[in-house]
GUMI-292760 format. One record per atom (N, C-alpha, C, O, CB): x, y, z; atom name. Coordinates in steps of 0.2 Angstrom, whole numbers. Each point is the difference from the previous one (the first is absolute). Glycine has a CB too. Layout:
% GUMI-292760
- u; v; w; atomo
- X; Y; Z; CA
...
***
This chain:
% GUMI-292760
- u; v; w; atomo
- 375; 515; 521; N
- 4; -6; -2; CA
- -6; -6; -2; C
- -5; -1; 4; O
- 15; 4; 4; CB
- -9; -5; -14; N
- -4; -6; -2; CA
- 3; -6; 0; C
- 5; -1; -2; O
- -10; 9; -5; CB
- 1; -13; 10; N
- 2; -7; 0; CA
- -2; -4; -6; C
- -6; 1; -1; O
- 6; 0; 13; CB
- 3; -5; -15; N
- -2; -3; -6; CA
- -3; -7; 1; C
- -3; -2; -5; O
- 12; 8; 0; CB
- -8; -9; 11; N
- -2; -7; 1; CA
- -2; -1; 7; C
- 3; 4; 4; O
- 4; -8; -14; CB
- -11; -1; 12; N
- -2; -2; 6; CA
- 5; -5; 3; C
- 1; -1; 6; O
- -13; 3; -9; CB
- 16; -5; -2; N
- 4; -6; 2; CA
- 8; 4; 0; C
- 1; 5; -3; O
- -9; -15; -2; CB
- 12; 7; 9; N
- 7; 2; 0; CA
- 3; 0; -7; C
- 0; -5; -4; O
- 2; 1; 15; CB
- 1; 10; -13; N
- 2; 1; -7; CA
- 6; -4; -1; C
- 4; -1; 4; O
- -9; 13; -4; CB
- 5; -15; -7; N
- 6; -2; -3; CA
- 1; 2; -7; C
- -5; 0; -4; O
- 4; -10; 12; CB
- 7; 11; -10; N
- 0; 2; -8; CA
- -3; -6; -4; C
- 1; -5; 1; O
- 9; 13; 1; CB
- -13; -5; -8; N
- -3; -6; -4; CA
- 5; 0; -6; C
- -2; -5; -4; O
- -10; 7; 7; CB
- 17; 1; -4; N
- 4; 0; -5; CA
- 7; 0; 2; C
- 2; -3; 5; O
- -10; 8; -12; CB
- 13; -3; 3; N
- 7; 0; 1; CA
- 3; 6; 4; C
- -3; 6; -1; O
- 5; -13; -9; CB
- 2; 6; 15; N
- 2; 6; 4; CA
- 7; 1; -2; C
- 5; -4; -1; O
- -12; 1; 11; CB
- 9; 10; -12; N
- 6; 2; -2; CA
- 3; 5; 5; C
- -3; 4; 2; O
- 0; -6; -14; CB
- 10; 1; 14; N
- 3; 4; 4; CA
- 4; 5; -5; C
- 2; -2; -5; O
- -2; -6; 15; CB
- 2; 14; -7; N
- 4; 5; -3; CA
- 7; 1; 4; C
- 0; 0; 6; O
- -11; 6; -11; CB
- 17; -6; 2; N
- 6; 1; 3; CA
- 2; 7; -1; C
- -2; 3; -6; O
- 5; -15; 5; CB
- 1; 15; 5; N
- 3; 6; -1; CA
- -5; 6; -2; C
- 2; 4; -4; O
- 8; -10; 0; CB
- -15; 6; 7; N
- -5; 5; -1; CA
- -1; 6; 5; C
- -4; 4; 1; O
- -2; -13; -8; CB
- 11; 9; 12; N
- 1; 5; 5; CA
- 6; 4; -1; C
- 6; -3; -1; O
- -13; -4; 9; CB
- 7; 13; -7; N
- 6; 4; -2; CA
- 6; -1; 4; C
- 6; 0; -2; O
- -14; 9; -2; CB
- 7; -10; 11; N
- 5; -2; 4; CA
- 4; -6; -2; C
- 6; 0; -1; O
- -13; 4; 11; CB
- 4; -9; -12; N
- 3; -7; -1; CA
- 3; 1; -7; C
- 6; -2; -1; O
- -14; -5; 7; CB
- 5; 11; -11; N
- 3; 1; -6; CA
- 7; 4; 0; C
- 5; -2; -3; O
- -17; 2; -2; CB
- 12; 5; 10; N
- 6; 4; 0; CA
- 6; -5; 4; C
- 6; 1; -2; O
- -13; 10; 3; CB
- 5; -15; 4; N
- 4; -4; 3; CA
- 3; -5; -5; C
- 6; -2; 0; O
- -12; 3; 11; CB
- 2; -4; -15; N
- 3; -5; -5; CA
- 3; 3; -7; C
- 3; -3; -4; O
- -12; -6; 9; CB
- 8; 15; -6; N
- 1; 3; -7; CA
- 8; -1; -1; C
- 2; -1; -6; O
- -11; 10; 7; CB
- 14; -8; 4; N
- 7; 0; -2; CA
- 1; -8; -3; C
- 6; 0; -3; O
- -3; 9; 12; CB
- -7; -14; -8; N
- 2; -6; -2; CA
- -4; -2; -7; C
- 1; -5; -2; O
- 1; 1; 15; CB
- -6; 8; -15; N
- -5; -1; -5; CA
- 3; -1; -7; C
- -2; -3; -4; O
- -6; 9; 10; CB
- 14; -4; -7; N
- 4; 0; -6; CA
- 5; -6; 0; C
- 4; -2; -5; O
- -5; 14; 4; CB
- 1; -16; 7; N
- 4; -6; 0; CA
- -3; -6; -4; C
- -5; 1; -2; O
- 9; 3; 13; CB
- 0; -9; -11; N
- -3; -6; -3; CA
- -5; -3; 4; C
- 0; 1; 6; O
- 11; -4; -11; CB
- -16; -1; 2; N
- -1; -1; -7; CA
- -4; 5; -3; C
- -2; -1; -6; O
- 2; -11; 9; CB
- -3; 17; 0; N
- -5; 5; -3; CA
- 3; 5; -4; C
- -2; 2; -5; O
- -5; -5; 14; CB
- 13; 7; -6; N
- 4; 5; -3; CA
- -4; 6; -1; C
- 3; 4; -4; O
- 3; -12; -2; CB
- -12; 9; 8; N
- -4; 6; 0; CA
- -5; 0; 5; C
- -2; -6; 2; O
- 5; 8; -14; CB
- -6; 4; 14; N
- -6; 0; 4; CA
- -6; -3; -4; C
- 0; 1; -6; O
- 5; 9; 13; CB
- -10; -13; -3; N
- -6; -3; -4; CA
- -3; 6; -3; C
- -1; 5; 4; O
- 0; -15; 3; CB
- -2; 9; -13; N
- -4; 5; -3; CA
- -8; -1; 1; C
- -4; 5; 0; O
- 13; -4; -8; CB
- -10; -7; 8; N
- -8; -2; 2; CA
- 0; -3; 7; C
- 5; -2; 3; O
- -7; 0; -16; CB
- -4; 2; 16; N
- -1; -3; 6; CA
- 3; -7; 0; C
- -1; -4; -4; O
- -10; 11; 6; CB
- 14; -8; 4; N
- 3; -7; 2; CA
- -5; -4; 4; C
- -2; 1; 6; O
- 13; 4; -6; CB
- -14; -10; -3; N
- -6; -4; 3; CA
- 2; -7; 2; C
- 6; -2; -2; O
- -14; 8; -5; CB
- 4; -9; 12; N
- 1; -7; 1; CA
- -7; -2; 2; C
- -4; 4; 2; O
- 16; -3; 1; CB
- -13; -8; -3; N
- -7; -3; 2; CA
- 0; -2; 7; C
- 5; -4; 2; O
- -6; 1; -14; CB
- -4; 4; 15; N
- -2; -4; 7; CA
- -4; -5; -2; C
- -6; 2; -2; O
- 8; 7; 9; CB
- 0; -15; -6; N
- -4; -6; -3; CA
- -6; -1; 5; C
- 0; 2; 6; O
- 11; -8; -12; CB
- -16; 2; 4; N
- -6; -1; 4; CA
- 1; -3; 7; C
- -4; 1; 4; O
- -2; -1; -16; CB
- 11; -4; 12; N
- 2; -3; 6; CA
- 1; 5; 6; C
- 0; -2; 6; O
- 4; -8; -12; CB
- -1; 16; 4; N
- 2; 5; 5; CA
- -7; 3; 3; C
- 1; 3; 5; O
- 10; -1; -11; CB
- -17; -2; 3; N
- -5; 4; 3; CA
- -2; -3; 7; C
- 0; -6; 1; O
- -5; 8; -13; CB
- 4; 3; 17; N
- -1; -2; 7; CA
- -6; 5; 2; C
- 1; 6; 2; O
- 12; -9; 0; CB
- -18; 0; -2; N
- -7; 3; 1; CA
- 0; 3; 8; C
- 4; -2; 4; O
- -10; -5; -13; CB
- 3; 12; 10; N
- -1; 4; 6; CA
- -2; -6; 6; C
- -3; -5; -2; O
- -1; 16; -4; CB
- 7; -9; 11; N
- -1; -5; 6; CA
- 5; -6; 0; C
- 0; -3; 5; O
- -12; 6; -6; CB
- 16; -3; -3; N
- 5; -6; 0; CA
- 7; 2; 2; C
- 2; 6; -2; O
- -8; -12; -7; CB
- 11; 3; 13; N
- 6; 1; 1; CA
- 5; -1; -6; C
- -2; -3; -5; O
- 0; 0; 17; CB
- 8; 6; -11; N
- 5; -1; -5; CA
- 5; -6; 3; C
- 3; 2; 5; O
- -4; 10; -10; CB
- 1; -18; 2; N
- 4; -5; 3; CA
- 7; 0; -2; C
- 1; 0; -7; O
- -11; -7; 8; CB
- 15; 8; 2; N
- 7; -1; -2; CA
- 2; -7; 1; C
- 0; -3; 5; O
- 3; 14; -2; CB
- 0; -14; -9; N
- 2; -7; -1; CA
- 7; 0; -3; C
- 2; 5; -2; O
- -14; -9; 1; CB
- 14; -2; 2; N
- 7; -2; -4; CA
- 5; 4; 3; C
- 5; 1; -4; O
- -11; -4; -5; CB
- 6; 4; 15; N
- 6; 3; 4; CA
- 0; 8; 0; C
- 4; 3; 3; O
- 2; -13; -6; CB
- -11; 13; -1; N
- 0; 7; 0; CA
- -2; 3; 6; C
- -5; -2; 3; O
- 2; 1; -15; CB
- 7; 6; 15; N
- -2; 3; 6; CA
- -2; 7; 0; C
- -3; 3; 5; O
- 11; -10; -2; CB
- -8; 10; -9; N
- -2; 7; -1; CA
- -2; 2; -7; C
- 2; -3; -5; O
- 5; 6; 15; CB
- -11; 2; -11; N
- -2; 2; -6; CA
- -1; 7; -1; C
- 0; 4; 5; O
- -6; -14; -5; CB
- 7; 13; -6; N
- -1; 7; -2; CA
- -7; 1; 0; C
- -5; -3; -2; O
- 16; 3; -5; CB
- -13; 6; 10; N
- -7; 3; 0; CA
- -1; 4; -6; C
- 4; 5; 0; O
- -5; -6; 12; CB
- -4; 0; -17; N
- 0; 4; -5; CA
- -7; 3; -1; C
- -5; -3; -3; O
- 13; -4; -3; CB
- -10; 12; 10; N
- -6; 3; -1; CA
- -1; 4; -6; C
- 4; 4; -2; O
- -4; -3; 14; CB
- -6; -2; -16; N
- 0; 3; -6; CA
- -8; 0; -2; C
- -4; -2; 3; O
- 15; -2; -7; CB
- -12; 8; -2; N
- -7; 0; -2; CA
- 0; -4; -7; C
- 4; 0; -4; O
- -6; 12; 9; CB
- -4; -16; -5; N
- -1; -4; -6; CA
- -6; 4; -4; C
- -5; 1; 3; O
- 10; -13; 2; CB
- -4; 12; -11; N
- -5; 3; -5; CA
- -4; -6; -3; C
- 3; -4; -3; O
- 3; 15; 1; CB
- -12; -11; 4; N
- -4; -6; -3; CA
- -3; 2; -6; C
- -4; 4; -1; O
- 1; -7; 12; CB
- 5; -1; -16; N
- -2; 2; -7; CA
- -8; -2; -2; C
- -2; -6; 2; O
- 15; 5; -6; CB
- -17; 5; 1; N
- -6; -1; -2; CA
- -1; -1; -8; C
- 5; -1; -3; O
- -9; 7; 13; CB
- -2; -5; -12; N
- 0; 0; -7; CA
- 3; 6; -4; C
- 1; 5; 3; O
- -11; -11; -2; CB
- 13; 4; -7; N
- 3; 5; -4; CA
- 7; 2; 2; C
- 3; 5; -2; O
- -14; -1; -1; CB
- 14; -8; 8; N
- 6; 1; 3; CA
- 0; 6; 5; C
- 6; 3; 2; O
- -1; -7; -13; CB
- -10; 6; 12; N
- -1; 6; 5; CA
- 0; -3; 8; C
- -1; -6; 1; O
- -5; 13; -10; CB
- 8; -3; 13; N
- 1; -2; 7; CA
- -7; 1; 3; C
- -3; 5; 1; O
- 15; -1; 0; CB
- -15; -10; 2; N
- -6; 0; 3; CA
- 0; 1; 8; C
- -4; 3; 3; O
- 0; -11; -13; CB
- 9; 6; 13; N
- 1; 0; 7; CA
- 8; 0; 2; C
- 4; -1; -4; O
- -16; -5; 5; CB
- 12; 7; 5; N
- 7; 0; 3; CA
- 0; -4; 6; C
- -5; 0; 4; O
- 8; 12; -9; CB
- 3; -15; 7; N
- 0; -4; 6; CA
- 7; 0; 3; C
- 5; 0; -3; O
- -13; -8; -1; CB
- 8; 10; 11; N
- 7; 0; 3; CA
- 2; -8; 1; C
- -4; -4; 2; O
- 1; 16; 5; CB
- 9; -13; -9; N
- 3; -7; 1; CA
- 7; 0; 3; C
- 3; 6; 1; O
- -9; -8; -12; CB
- 8; -3; 14; N
- 7; -1; 2; CA
- 3; -5; -4; C
- -2; -6; 0; O
- -1; 9; 12; CB
- 8; -1; -16; N
- 4; -4; -4; CA
- 6; -2; 4; C
- 5; 3; -1; O
- -10; 3; -10; CB
- 4; -12; 14; N
- 5; -3; 4; CA
- 5; -3; -5; C
- -1; -2; -5; O
- -6; -1; 14; CB
- 14; 3; -7; N
- 5; -3; -3; CA
- 6; -2; 5; C
- 0; 3; 6; O
- -3; 3; -17; CB
- 7; -11; 9; N
- 5; -2; 4; CA
- 6; 5; -2; C
- 1; 1; -6; O
- -5; -14; 8; CB
- 7; 16; 3; N
- 6; 4; -1; CA
- 5; -3; -5; C
- 1; -6; 1; O
- -2; 12; 10; CB
- 3; -3; -16; N
- 4; -2; -5; CA
- 5; 5; -3; C
- -2; 6; 0; O
- -7; -15; -2; CB
- 14; 7; -1; N
- 4; 5; -3; CA
- -1; 1; -8; C
- 2; 5; -3; O
- 6; -8; 12; CB
- -11; -2; -13; N
- -1; 0; -7; CA
- -6; 4; -1; C
- -6; -3; 0; O
- 12; -9; -2; CB
- -6; 18; 1; N
- -5; 5; -1; CA
- -4; -1; -6; C
- -7; 0; 0; O
- 13; 7; 7; CB
- -3; -6; -13; N
- -3; 0; -6; CA
- -4; -7; -2; C
- -5; 0; -3; O
- 13; 10; -1; CB
- -4; -15; 6; N
- -3; -6; -2; CA
- 0; -5; 6; C
- 4; -5; 0; O
- 0; 7; -12; CB
- -8; 0; 17; N
- 0; -4; 6; CA
- -3; -7; -1; C
- -5; -1; -4; O
- 5; 11; 10; CB
- 3; -16; -4; N
- -3; -6; -1; CA
- -7; 0; 3; C
- -2; 3; 4; O
- 13; -8; -3; CB
- -15; 0; -5; N
- -7; 0; 3; CA
- -1; -2; 7; C
- -5; 3; 3; O
- 2; -6; -14; CB
- 8; -1; 13; N
- -1; -2; 7; CA
- 0; 6; 5; C
- -2; -1; 6; O
- 8; -11; -10; CB
- -3; 17; 2; N
- 0; 6; 5; CA
- -7; 4; 0; C
- -1; 3; 5; O
- 13; -3; -6; CB
- -15; 1; -5; N
- -6; 4; 0; CA
- -7; -4; -1; C
- -5; 3; 2; O
- 13; 5; -7; CB
- -7; -15; 3; N
- -6; -4; -2; CA
- -1; -5; 5; C
- -3; -5; -3; O
- 4; 8; -8; CB
- 0; -3; 17; N
- -1; -5; 5; CA
- -7; 0; 2; C
- -4; 5; -1; O
- 15; -5; 5; CB
- -14; -5; -2; N
- -7; -1; 2; CA
- -2; 5; 5; C
- 4; 1; 5; O
- -4; -14; -7; CB
- -5; 17; 1; N
- -3; 5; 4; CA
- 4; 7; 1; C
- -1; 4; 4; O
- -4; -15; 3; CB
- 9; 12; -12; N
- 5; 6; 0; CA
- -3; 6; -3; C
- 3; 5; -1; O
- 6; -13; 0; CB
- -16; 8; 0; N
- -4; 6; -2; CA
- -5; 1; 5; C
- -6; -3; -2; O
- 9; 2; -10; CB
- -3; 5; 17; N
- -5; 2; 5; CA
- -6; 4; -4; C
- 1; 5; -3; O
- 7; -6; 13; CB
- -14; -1; -9; N
- -5; 3; -3; CA
- -5; 4; 5; C
- 0; -3; 6; O
- 1; -6; -16; CB
- -5; 14; 8; N
- -5; 3; 4; CA
- -6; -4; 0; C
- -1; -4; -4; O
- 6; 15; 2; CB
- -9; -9; 7; N
- -7; -3; 0; CA
- -4; 2; -7; C
- -4; -4; -3; O
- 4; 4; 16; CB
- 1; 6; -14; N
- -4; 2; -7; CA
- 4; 5; -3; C
- 5; 3; 3; O
- -16; -4; 2; CB
- 9; 3; -11; N
- 4; 5; -4; CA
- -4; 7; 1; C
- -5; 0; 3; O
- 9; -9; -12; CB
- -2; 14; 6; N
- -3; 7; 0; CA
- -1; 2; -7; C
- 5; 0; -3; O
- 0; 3; 15; CB
- -11; 0; -14; N
- -1; 2; -7; CA
- 4; 5; -1; C
- 2; 5; 4; O
- -14; -8; -3; CB
- 14; 4; -8; N
- 4; 5; -3; CA
- -5; 5; -3; C
- -3; -1; -4; O
- 13; -6; 2; CB
- -10; 13; 4; N
- -3; 6; -3; CA
- 5; 3; -5; C
- -2; 1; -6; O
- -5; 1; 16; CB
- 13; 0; -8; N
- 5; 3; -5; CA
- 7; -2; 3; C
- 1; 1; 6; O
- -9; 8; -9; CB
- 12; -12; -2; N
- 7; -1; 3; CA
- 4; 5; 3; C
- 4; 0; 4; O
- -5; -8; -12; CB
- -1; 14; 5; N
- 4; 6; 3; CA
- -2; 1; 8; C
- 4; 3; 3; O
- -4; 3; -14; CB
- -6; -8; 13; N
- -2; 0; 7; CA
- 6; -3; 5; C
- 1; 2; 5; O
- -14; -2; -9; CB
- 16; -5; 1; N
- 6; -4; 4; CA
- 7; 3; -1; C
- 4; -3; 3; O
- -11; -7; -4; CB
- 8; 15; -3; N
- 6; 3; -1; CA
- 4; 1; 6; C
- 6; -1; 0; O
- -10; 6; -10; CB
- 0; -2; 15; N
- 3; 2; 6; CA
- -1; -5; 6; C
- 1; 2; 6; O
- -2; 10; -10; CB
- -1; -17; 3; N
- -2; -5; 5; CA
- 6; -2; 4; C
- 6; -1; -3; O
- -14; -3; -4; CB
- 7; 3; 14; N
- 6; -2; 4; CA
- -2; -6; 3; C
- -6; -1; 3; O
- 10; 12; -1; CB
- 0; -17; -3; N
- -1; -6; 2; CA
- 3; -1; 7; C
- 6; 2; 1; O
- -7; -7; -13; CB
- -2; 3; 18; N
- 4; 0; 6; CA
- 1; -8; 1; C
- -4; -4; 0; O
- -2; 15; 5; CB
- 12; -12; -3; N
- 2; -7; 2; CA
- 2; 0; 7; C
- 4; 3; 2; O
- 0; -6; -13; CB
- -8; -1; 15; N
- 2; -1; 8; CA
- 2; -7; 1; C
- -3; -5; -3; O
- -5; 13; 6; CB
- 13; -9; 1; N
- 2; -6; 3; CA
- -1; 0; 7; C
- 3; 4; 4; O
- 5; -5; -13; CB
- -13; -4; 12; N
- -1; 0; 7; CA
- -2; 7; 2; C
- 2; 2; 6; O
- 5; -11; -4; CB
- -12; 12; -5; N
- -3; 7; 1; CA
- 5; 6; 0; C
- -2; 5; 0; O
- -5; -11; 7; CB
- 13; 4; -9; N
- 5; 6; -1; CA
- 1; 2; -7; C
- 1; -5; -4; O
- 5; 2; 14; CB
- -7; 9; -12; N
- 1; 2; -8; CA
- 8; -1; -1; C
- 5; 3; 3; O
- -16; 6; -3; CB
- 12; -13; -5; N
- 7; -2; -3; CA
- 1; 3; -7; C
- 5; 0; -2; O
- -5; -10; 9; CB
- -6; 12; -10; N
- 1; 3; -7; CA
- -6; 3; -2; C
- -5; -2; 1; O
- 13; -6; -4; CB
- -7; 14; -1; N
- -5; 4; -3; CA
- 1; 0; -8; C
- 5; 3; -2; O
- -7; 4; 12; CB
- -2; -11; -13; N
- 1; 0; -8; CA
- -4; 5; -3; C
- -6; 0; 0; O
- 8; -12; 0; CB
- 1; 17; -3; N
- -3; 6; -3; CA
- 0; -1; -8; C
- 6; 0; -3; O
- -2; 7; 14; CB
- -10; -8; -13; N
- 0; -1; -8; CA
- 2; 6; -4; C
- 1; 0; -6; O
- -11; -8; 8; CB
- 10; 14; 2; N
- 3; 6; -4; CA
- 7; -1; -2; C
- 3; 4; -4; O
- -11; 3; 11; CB
- 12; -11; -4; N
- 7; -2; -1; CA
- 1; -5; -5; C
- 6; -3; -1; O
- -4; 7; 12; CB
- -7; -6; -14; N
- 1; -6; -5; CA
- 3; 4; -7; C
- -1; 5; -1; O
- -10; -12; 6; CB
- 15; 2; -8; N
- 3; 2; -7; CA
- -6; 1; -5; C
- 0; 5; -5; O
- 12; -11; 7; CB
- -16; 2; -2; N
- -6; 0; -5; CA
- -6; 0; 5; C
- -1; -5; 4; O
- 6; -2; -15; CB
- -10; 12; 10; N
- -5; 0; 5; CA
- -5; -5; -4; C
- 1; -3; -5; O
- 0; 15; 9; CB
- -7; -14; 0; N
- -4; -6; -2; CA
- -2; 1; -7; C
- 1; -5; -4; O
- -5; 5; 16; CB
- 2; 5; -14; N
- -3; 1; -7; CA
- 6; -1; -6; C
- -1; -3; -5; O
- -8; 11; 10; CB
- 15; -5; -3; N
- 5; -1; -5; CA
- 3; -7; 0; C
- 2; -3; -5; O
- 1; 16; 7; CB
- -3; -17; 4; N
- 2; -7; 1; CA
- -5; -4; -5; C
- 2; -4; -4; O
- 3; 6; 16; CB
- -11; -1; -10; N
- -5; -4; -4; CA
- 1; 1; -8; C
- 1; -5; -3; O
- -10; 7; 12; CB
- 10; 5; -11; N
- 0; 1; -7; CA
- 7; -3; -3; C
- 0; -2; -6; O
- -7; 13; 8; CB
- 12; -11; 2; N
- 7; -2; -3; CA
- -1; -8; 0; C
- 3; -3; -5; O
- 4; 13; 10; CB
- -9; -13; 0; N
- -1; -7; 0; CA
- -5; -2; -6; C
- 2; -6; -3; O
- 0; 6; 15; CB
- -7; 3; -14; N
- -5; -1; -5; CA
- 4; 0; -7; C
- -3; -2; -5; O
- -7; 6; 12; CB
- 16; 0; -7; N
- 3; 0; -6; CA
- 3; -6; -3; C
- 0; -1; -6; O
- 2; 12; 8; CB
- 0; -16; 3; N
- 2; -6; -2; CA
- -3; -7; 2; C
- 2; -5; -2; O
- 8; 11; 3; CB
- -16; -5; 3; N
- -4; -6; 1; CA
- -7; 3; 2; C
- -1; 5; 2; O
- 11; -12; 2; CB
- -14; 2; -5; N
- -8; 1; 1; CA
- -2; -2; 7; C
- 1; -6; 1; O
- -3; 5; -14; CB
- 0; 5; 17; N
- -3; -2; 7; CA
- -7; -2; -1; C
- -4; 3; -3; O
- 12; 5; 9; CB
- -10; -13; -3; N
- -7; -3; -1; CA
- -4; 2; 6; C
- 3; 1; 6; O
- 1; -10; -13; CB
- -10; 9; 7; N
- -5; 1; 6; CA
- 2; -5; 5; C
- 1; -6; -1; O
- -11; 9; -6; CB
- 11; -1; 13; N
- 1; -4; 6; CA
- 8; 0; 1; C
- 2; -3; 6; O
- -13; -4; -8; CB
- 15; 9; -2; N
- 7; 1; 1; CA
- 2; 5; 5; C
- -5; 4; 1; O
- 7; -8; -13; CB
- 3; 4; 16; N
- 2; 4; 4; CA
- 7; 3; -1; C
- 5; -4; 0; O
- -13; -2; 8; CB
- 9; 12; -9; N
- 7; 3; -1; CA
- 2; 4; 7; C
- -3; 5; 2; O
- 1; -3; -15; CB
- 7; -5; 16; N
- 2; 4; 6; CA
- 5; 5; -2; C
- 4; 0; -5; O
- -5; -11; 12; CB
- 0; 17; -4; N
- 4; 6; -1; CA
- 8; 0; 2; C
- 3; 4; -2; O
- -14; 2; 2; CB
- 12; -11; 4; N
- 7; -1; 3; CA
- 0; 1; 7; C
- -4; 2; 3; O
- 9; 1; -14; CB
- 1; -5; 14; N
- 2; 1; 7; CA
- 5; 5; 1; C
- 5; 0; -5; O
- -9; -12; 8; CB
- 4; 16; 2; N
- 6; 4; 1; CA
- 5; -3; 5; C
- -2; -5; 4; O
- -5; 15; -6; CB
- 13; -7; 2; N
- 5; -2; 5; CA
- 1; 5; 5; C
- -2; 5; 0; O
- 7; -12; -8; CB
- -2; 5; 14; N
- 2; 5; 5; CA
- 6; 4; -2; C
- 3; -2; -6; O
- -7; -6; 15; CB
- 6; 13; -6; N
- 6; 4; -2; CA
- 6; -4; -1; C
- 5; 3; -4; O
- -10; 6; 10; CB
- 6; -15; -3; N
- 7; -3; -1; CA
- -1; -5; -5; C
- 4; -5; -1; O
- -1; 6; 13; CB
- -9; -1; -16; N
- -1; -5; -6; CA
- -3; -7; 2; C
- -1; -4; -4; O
- 11; 11; -1; CB
- -11; -8; 12; N
- -3; -6; 1; CA
- -8; 1; 1; C
- -2; 6; -1; O
- 13; -10; 7; CB
- -14; -1; -4; N
- -7; 0; 2; CA
- -1; -2; 7; C
- 4; -4; 2; O
- -7; 2; -14; CB
- -3; 4; 15; N
- -1; -2; 7; CA
- -1; -8; 0; C
- -2; -3; -5; O
- -4; 14; 7; CB
- 9; -14; 4; N
- 0; -7; 0; CA
- -5; -2; 5; C
- -1; 3; 5; O
- 13; -4; -8; CB
- -15; -5; 2; N
- -4; -3; 5; CA
- 2; -8; 1; C
- 2; -3; -4; O
- -12; 11; 1; CB
- 9; -9; 10; N
- 2; -7; 2; CA
- -6; -3; 4; C
- -5; 3; 1; O
- 18; 0; -1; CB
- -12; -9; 2; N
- -5; -4; 4; CA
- -3; 4; 5; C
- 3; 3; 5; O
- 3; -13; -8; CB
- -13; 10; 3; N
- -4; 4; 5; CA
- -1; 7; -1; C
- -4; 3; 3; O
- 9; -11; 5; CB
- -2; 11; -13; N
- -1; 7; -2; CA
- -7; 1; -4; C
- -2; -5; -4; O
- 15; 7; 3; CB
- -16; 3; 3; N
- -7; 1; -3; CA
- 1; 7; -4; C
- 2; 5; 2; O
- -8; -10; 8; CB
- 5; 4; -17; N
- 1; 5; -5; CA
- -8; 3; -2; C
- -4; -4; -2; O
- 16; -1; -2; CB
- -12; 11; 4; N
- -6; 4; -2; CA
- 2; 5; -6; C
- 4; 4; 1; O
- -10; -6; 11; CB
- 2; 1; -18; N
- 1; 5; -5; CA
- -7; 4; 0; C
- -6; -3; 0; O
- 14; -4; -7; CB
- -7; 14; 7; N
- -7; 4; 0; CA
- 1; 7; -5; C
- 6; 2; -1; O
- -9; -7; 13; CB
- -2; 7; -14; N
- 1; 7; -4; CA
- -8; 2; 0; C
- -5; -4; 0; O
- 16; 1; -8; CB
- -11; 10; 9; N
- -7; 3; 0; CA
- -4; -2; -6; C
- 2; 0; -6; O
- 3; 9; 12; CB
- -12; -11; -4; N
- -4; -2; -5; CA
- 0; -7; -2; C
- -3; -2; -5; O
- 3; 13; 1; CB
- 5; -15; 6; N
- 1; -7; -2; CA
- -1; -5; 6; C
- 1; 2; 6; O
- 7; 2; -14; CB
- -10; -10; 6; N
- -1; -6; 5; CA
- 7; -1; 2; C
- 4; -2; -4; O
- -15; -3; -1; CB
- 12; 5; 12; N
- 7; -2; 2; CA
- 1; -8; 0; C
- -5; -3; 0; O
- 6; 14; 7; CB
- 5; -13; -7; N
- 1; -7; 1; CA
- 6; -1; 6; C
- 4; 4; 1; O
- -7; -6; -14; CB
- 2; -3; 16; N
- 4; -2; 6; CA
- 2; -8; -1; C
- -5; -4; -1; O
- -1; 14; 8; CB
- 12; -11; -6; N
- 2; -7; 0; CA
- 5; -1; 5; C
- 5; 4; 2; O
- -7; -4; -14; CB
- 2; -6; 15; N
- 5; -2; 5; CA
- 5; -5; -3; C
- -2; -5; -4; O
- -6; 7; 14; CB
- 14; -2; -9; N
- 6; -4; -3; CA
- 0; -6; 6; C
- 1; 1; 6; O
- 6; 9; -13; CB
- -7; -16; 4; N
- 1; -6; 4; CA
- 5; -4; -3; C
- 1; -2; -6; O
- -13; 3; 10; CB
- 17; -4; 1; N
- 5; -4; -2; CA
- -3; -8; 0; C
- -3; -2; 5; O
- 13; 11; -1; CB
- -9; -12; -10; N
- -2; -7; 0; CA
- 3; -4; 6; C
- 6; -1; 1; O
- -7; 2; -13; CB
- -4; -4; 16; N
- 2; -3; 6; CA
- 0; 4; 6; C
- 2; -3; 5; O
- 4; -5; -12; CB
- -7; 14; 7; N
- 1; 5; 5; CA
- 7; 3; 1; C
- 4; -1; -4; O
- -12; -5; 9; CB
- 9; 10; 0; N
- 6; 3; 1; CA
- 7; -4; 0; C
- -1; -5; 3; O
- -6; 13; 3; CB
- 12; -6; -9; N
- 6; -4; 0; CA
- 4; 0; 7; C
- 5; -3; 1; O
- -5; 4; -13; CB
***
C-alpha cells in the first residue's frame, strides 16, 4: 500500500459519482427505465458531481443539519485520475446522501450538502485497474457489518467505466470518478443516525471512519 501524501488527502479536482452501476440496483429499477421522461435504459454512464463543499477530510464528523435525522451510507471506490486520463490511485469514500425518491435527477440538496463526502486519510497507488475487479468493500455500522459491496457485481468494471466516461468527457488530473454505490436486497441503502459510527474498509486500502452527529446534539 502506497501513501501519496503526509497530509490528509483531499481531491484536487472535480469528484463525479456514478448511478446504476451495480447489477442488483439496475435489475430492481429496470422495469421503470422505459417510463417517462427517459423512455429507455441509459446507454452511457449516468454521472453527477459532488461539489467541493461536500469534501469531509479524515478525522471530522458528519453533521446533520436543517432537520435531517438520517442519511444513506454509500461506501464506494474513487478512481483518482492522473496524467493522460489514467488512474493514478484509488480511495475508499463514503458518498453520503439524504434519502430521497427522485433517483435519476435528485436535487443537489440531497447529495451535495456540506461534508457529505467522507474521505480517507490517504489514497492507495494503482498498479492495474484489473487488480480491483474483485475488491470487496465492507461497510460497518457501530462495528456490525451492514453491507459488503462487491465490485465484481458492477455493470461496468472500473476500466470499462473509465473508458465509457472518456467517450463523452475529458477527466483531468486530480479528478475523482466514483464507481457507484450498491443497494441492499430491498433496494434501499444502510441508514445512519445521530451517534452512529460508520467504517468503510477493503483489503489494501486506507480505511475511513466517520461519526454522525446531529446539529445541537440528540433530539
